[in-house]
N, C-alpha and C positions, 0 to 999 in steps of 0.2 A: 440747666446750662449744658455745655458740651460733654459728651460721654467720656472723653479723656479725663475730665476733672474728677469723675466719681471715685476711681480707685485711689487717687491722691488724697481726696478728702477722707475716705474711709480709713486709710492708714493713719492720718493725723488724729482723727477722732478716737480711733481704737487705742492708739498709743497713749493719748492724753487721758483717756478713761483709766487705763492700766496704771498710769502715773498718779492717778487720784487728783488731777489738777482741774481747775475750772476753766472758763473761757474769759476772754478779755472784756466781753460786753458788760460784765458786772462791775468793771472798774471805770468805765467811761462815764464822764459827767453827764448830767442832763443838758439839754440844748442851750440853756442859759446858765453856764457854770457859776457865775457870780451875780446874775440878774442885772448885768450892765449892758445897755443897748449898744448896738453897733455904732450909732451916731453920737454917742456920748463922748465929749472931749473934756479931759481933765486939765490941770494946770500944765503949762509948758515946762516948768522947772519945779523941783521938789522944795526949793527955798521957801520958807515961810509956812510950810505944812508941818504940823506937829508929829504925825505918823505917816510920812509919805509912802505910798505904795505905787510902784511902777505899773502902769496900766498899758497892756499890749493890745493895740487895736490896728485895724487895717490902714489907718491914716498915719501910722507912726505912734511912738510911745508918748504918753502923757502921764501925769501924776494925780493921785486922788488920796484924800484922807482915808485912813483905814476904817474909821467909823462910818464912812459913807458907803461902804460895800454892803449891799443888802443881803447877801446870801453867801454861805460857805467861807466866811472871812478867816476861819482857821486854816484853810488851804493856802493862804498867803505865805505861811511859814514853811511850806513844803517845796521841794524841787518838783516841778511839774513838766510834763511833756504835752505840748499842744498840737492840734491839727486844725487847719482851716475847715470850716463846716461845709464848704462847697468846692468842688473841683470838676470842671467839665473836661472830659477826656477826648471828645470827638469820636468819630466812628472807626478810625483806622487803628489796627493793632501794630506793635505792642503798646499798651497803656501804662501810664504812671500810677493811676488809681486815686491818689490824693497828693496834696501839696507836701513839701518838705516839712518834717516836724520841727517844732521850736522848743528848745529847752529853756524853761523859765525858772529863774533862781528864786530862793526865798526872798520875800519882800515884793512879790509881783502878783498881779491878777490879770485878767483879760476880759475884753468885751465878748458879746455873744457871736462875734465873727469866728471865734475859736471854740473848740471843745477841749476840755482837759481829758486826755486819754488815760493818763495814769499819774500817780503822785508817789514821791519817794522821800526818804529821809537823807539820802546822800547823793552827791553829784555823780558819783561813779555809777550808781544804779540807774540814774536818769540817762546817762550817756549810753549804758548798755541797752536800755529800752529804746532810745533813739535809733541805735543800730538795728535793733530787732524790727522796728516799724519800717525801716528802709529795705529789709530783705525782700527778695522777690516772692518767697513763699508766703510771708504774711500778707503782702499786697494781693497775691493770687487768692488767698483764702477770703480776704475782704471782698474781692471782685465777684466771688460766687454769690454774695448777698447784696451786691450794689447794682441796682438797675436805674438809678437816677444820679444826678451829680451830688446829692446831699450825703454828708457823713453824719451818722449818729450811732448810738451804742449797739443797736442790733446788727449793724454791719460787721461787728467784731465777734459774732456768735461762734464762728468756726475757728477763731484764733486762740491757741492755747495760752493760758496765763502762766508762762514759765517764770521760774525764779531768775531775777536779774543779777545773778552772781558771776556772770561771765558775759563776754562780748559775743552775742549770737550773730553768726553770719550764715549765709545760705548753705555753705558746705557742711557746717555742723548740723544744721536743721535737716538737710537732705539725708545725712547719715542717721540721725536720730529716728527719722520716720521711715527709713528704708525706701526713699524715692529713687526710682531707676533712672538710667541715662535718658531713655525715651521720654519719661515723665518730666525730667529736667528740661529737655528740649521743648516740650509742649509749654511748660511754664515760661521759658524764655521767649517763646513766640507770642505769648499773651501779655507779658509784663516786661517793661523796659527797665534797665538798671537805674538805680538812684544813688549817685555817688556824691561824696562830699556833703556840703551843707546846703547846696542849691542856691547859693548867693552869687 
């Protein structure tokens, strides 16, 4: 990738190693987090289901019996942060890199349209992680490993697995990793802001 990216990446990786932290790739789900196909449609309403689970899919939400979830049904009980598996950015910069994250509450699952990027026990941690994924720095680090529209775990190899005990924003991350004004300008030229919920 471009030469300007190298010192930024080195600062992040060096600091992360000193902090003794891993990378986010280890947390990202497999390509079919619950082994539910994209075209699967559950019930329109939860009424009549014994253990209804909200199923998030690209055609809107439906409901499925918990015992019909083929894989990782324990994840249903967690707060989850999801990303769509595909995002086409086009050729012109700045890019967004991926779609807006979705915070999925306990009692939910998703089709293979989405990846589970991380799981948490509390809503607050999920909200902090949602903010973290929206930062320009995280999306810049993902962009260094993303040469197609597909999102999967290896794209997050350069992203530090920071503790979600605070609301990470770019200013805090730039300070933590010693990113200079010139480097921030370069990141801004490559990555466009991601504000709000995207709705």
